[in-house]
C-alpha positions, 0 to 999 in steps of 0.5 A, a space after each residue: 431649158 424648157 420646164 420639161 427639160 429642167 423636170 427630165 434632168 432634175 430627175 435623174 440626177 436625183 436617181 443617179 444620187 440614189 443609185 450610188 447608193 446601191 451596194 454592188 452585186 460582188 460586194 453583196 455576194 463576198 458579204 454573203 459568203 463570208 457569213 456563211 462560212 465564218 460560222 455567223 450563220 450559224 450562229 444565230 440560226 442555233 439562237 432563234 431555235 433556241 428562244 423558239 425552244 425555251 418558248 415550247 417548253 415553258 407553254 408545255 409547262 402550263 399544260 398545252 393540250 396537243 401541241 403543234 409546230 409548223 416548220 417551213 423546208 428550205 433554208 429553214 431546214 435544209 441548206 441552199 447555201 452551197 447550191 446559190 453558192 456553186 450556181 453563183 445564186 444563180 436559181 434555174 430549175 434545172 438546176 434545182 432539180 438535178 441536186 436535190 436528184 442527189 440529196 446535195 442540201 443539207 440540213 440546218 444541223 440547229 433546225 435538225 436538232 429541235 425538230 428532234 427535240 420537239 418531237 421528244 416532247 411530243 410536240 407534233 410538227 407540221 412541213 408547210 413548204 412553197 414546193 410543189 405538190 408534185 415534187 412531194 415524194 422527192 421532198 419526203 425523201 430529203 428530209 428522210 435521208 437530212 434525217 429529219 423526224 416524220 412529222 404529223 403532215 406534210 403539206 405542198 403548196 397545189 401546183 394548181 395555185 398561182 397566186 403571187 404571195 405564199 401567204 395565203 397559201 401558207 395560214 389558209 395550211 395553219 388554220 386548218 391545223 388548228 381545226 385540228 385541234 393543234 395550237 399550232 405554238 410556233 412557226 418557223 422560217 425564213 421568209 417573213 411570207 413564210 410567217 405572215 397571215 395569223 394563226 400561229 401564236 409565236 413567229 420566228 424568222 432565221 436570216 436568209 440574205 440569199 433571196 427573197 419570196 413574197 
């Protein structure tokens, strides 16, 4: 056996050995469905939302000037689980748009109650989504239909933003909110890319085993 062949055999052996550790796709989908349908997902969301609420309450007692909380939308405020399950976790722009037009993305109840509570405590809420700007009207309609309070502002990602990650856009947006004099006590989202980049006192990550967004 030549040196090259020996190296290739070693590489392939390593690949297959590691490949045996990759979870089966159908098994993962079953586990995701069980997680959502068992009630564990909603309990986990409730726990994160409760921690955010307690933190904000504590900060409000300190007399914060112009307190604010920034919310992501998809799988933070509105659930896409039923959509993902219906299409076997295979997103397409066409099917997503169909569900939007039919108001089929329901509110995530613990987050809905949190947003209502915060506005009742005179905390400014801002909605900052990775959805693109042409979708403003349908997004506003969905949030209103779901019962969410009107935000101080709804920010959608510009159609011209071609960055590989949403982190720069969301970070810039939070910075712009702070320039208006708001103290962003907390930022909440289901992706780490919703939260990273600064301009929030505390970060609250909701569970989302269905997809990853950079």
